[in-house]
C-alpha positions in Angstrom: -1.1 -14.3 -42.8 -1.3 -14.3 -39.0 -1.0 -11.2 -36.9 2.3 -10.7 -35.2 2.8 -8.8 -32.0 6.1 -7.0 -31.7 7.5 -5.9 -28.4 9.0 -2.5 -28.3 12.2 -2.9 -26.3 13.6 0.5 -27.1 12.2 2.0 -23.9 12.6 0.3 -20.5 9.4 -0.6 -18.6 8.3 1.9 -15.9 9.7 1.2 -12.5 6.5 2.2 -10.7 3.1 0.7 -11.5 0.8 3.6 -10.5 -2.3 1.5 -10.6 -0.9 -1.1 -8.3 0.4 1.5 -5.9 -2.9 3.4 -5.9 -5.0 0.3 -5.2 -2.7 -0.9 -2.5 -2.6 2.6 -1.0 -6.4 2.9 -1.0 -6.6 -0.4 0.9 -3.9 0.6 3.4 -5.4 4.1 3.7 -8.7 2.7 4.7 -6.9 0.6 7.3 -5.2 3.7 8.7 -8.5 5.5 8.8 -10.3 2.6 10.6 -7.3 2.2 13.0 -7.0 5.9 13.9 -9.4 6.4 16.8 -8.7 3.0 18.4 -6.4 2.2 21.4 -2.8 1.5 20.5 -2.8 -2.4 20.6 -5.9 -2.6 18.3 -4.5 0.1 16.0 -1.2 -1.8 15.5 -3.1 -5.1 14.9 -5.4 -3.4 12.3 -2.5 -1.7 10.6 -0.4 -4.9 10.4 -3.2 -7.0 8.9 -4.3 -4.4 6.4 -0.7 -3.4 5.6 0.3 -6.9 4.7 -2.9 -7.4 2.6 -2.3 -4.1 0.8 1.4 -4.8 0.2 0.5 -8.3 -1.1 -2.1 -7.1 -3.4 0.2 -4.3 -4.7 2.9 -6.9 -5.3 0.4 -9.2 -7.1 -0.5 -6.4 -9.5 3.0 -5.1 -10.1 5.1 -6.9 -12.6 8.5 -5.7 -11.4 9.9 -3.8 -8.5 7.3 -5.1 -6.0 9.1 -3.5 -2.9 9.1 -0.1 -4.6 5.4 -0.4 -5.5 4.6 -1.5 -1.9 6.5 1.5 -0.5 4.6 3.8 -3.0 1.3 2.2 -1.8 2.3 3.1 1.8 2.9 6.7 0.7 -0.4 6.8 -1.1 -2.1 5.4 2.0 -0.8 8.3 4.1 -1.9 10.8 1.5 -5.4 9.3 1.6 -5.4 9.4 5.4 -4.4 13.1 5.4 -7.0 13.9 2.8 -9.7 12.1 4.9 -8.7 14.1 8.0 -8.8 17.3 6.0 -12.2 16.5 4.6 -13.5 15.6 8.0 -12.2 19.0 9.4 -14.1 20.8 6.6 -17.2 18.9 7.5 -16.6 19.8 11.1 -16.5 23.5 10.3 -19.7 23.2 8.3 -21.9 20.9 10.3 -20.4 20.4 13.7 -19.3 16.7 14.2 -15.8 16.5 15.5 -13.1 15.6 13.0 -10.5 12.9 13.9 -7.1 14.3 14.8 -4.3 14.1 12.3 -2.0 12.5 14.8 -4.2 10.3 17.1 -2.4 9.7 20.4 0.4 12.2 19.7 3.1 12.6 17.1 5.3 9.8 18.5 2.5 7.2 18.7 1.3 8.2 15.2 4.9 7.9 13.8 5.3 4.5 15.4 2.0 3.2 13.9 2.9 4.7 10.5 6.4 3.0 10.6 4.7 -0.3 11.5 2.4 0.2 8.6 5.3 0.7 6.3 7.0 -2.5 7.5 3.7 -4.5 7.2 3.2 -3.2 3.6 6.7 -4.2 2.7 6.2 -7.6 4.2 3.1 -8.1 2.0 5.1 -7.0 -1.0 7.8 -9.4 -0.1 5.3 -12.3 0.2 4.0 -11.5 -3.3 7.5 -11.2 -4.6 8.4 -14.6 -3.2 5.3 -16.3 -4.5 5.5 -14.8 -8.0 9.1 -15.7 -8.9 9.4 -17.5 -12.3 10.0 -21.2 -12.1 13.5 -22.5 -12.7 14.2 -23.6 -16.2 14.2 -27.3 -16.5 15.3 -29.3 -19.5 13.5 -32.4 -20.7 16.8 -33.7 -22.1 18.7 -34.1 -18.8 
């Protein structure tokens, strides 16, 4: 007798794929860290490219709710960025090299770059969502 796999449909699937959001957030967080000390134009370019890639990869990993997962990846990216700045501040206290500022260029500029990062990550998630739609059902009997 062959083995049969039974799907448990009693509980709905989780809305957020934490692995997808974390991997995408790690990629986007590295982009925020690399872009931090640069001039504004270069910062925006780096954040847009890395954000689209991170959102796309998050959407590729997530089965459902790709926009929600892309937004979660953006949130994780900002957590990684703050953790990096905090770790650099601790290293600064212990050894002396200067730590990067938490808000490079001021709070308004940082908020604008972070908002652009969110939009880029959602665009990447949207691209993945568009590419991964199931094909329309076709009948061989039409």
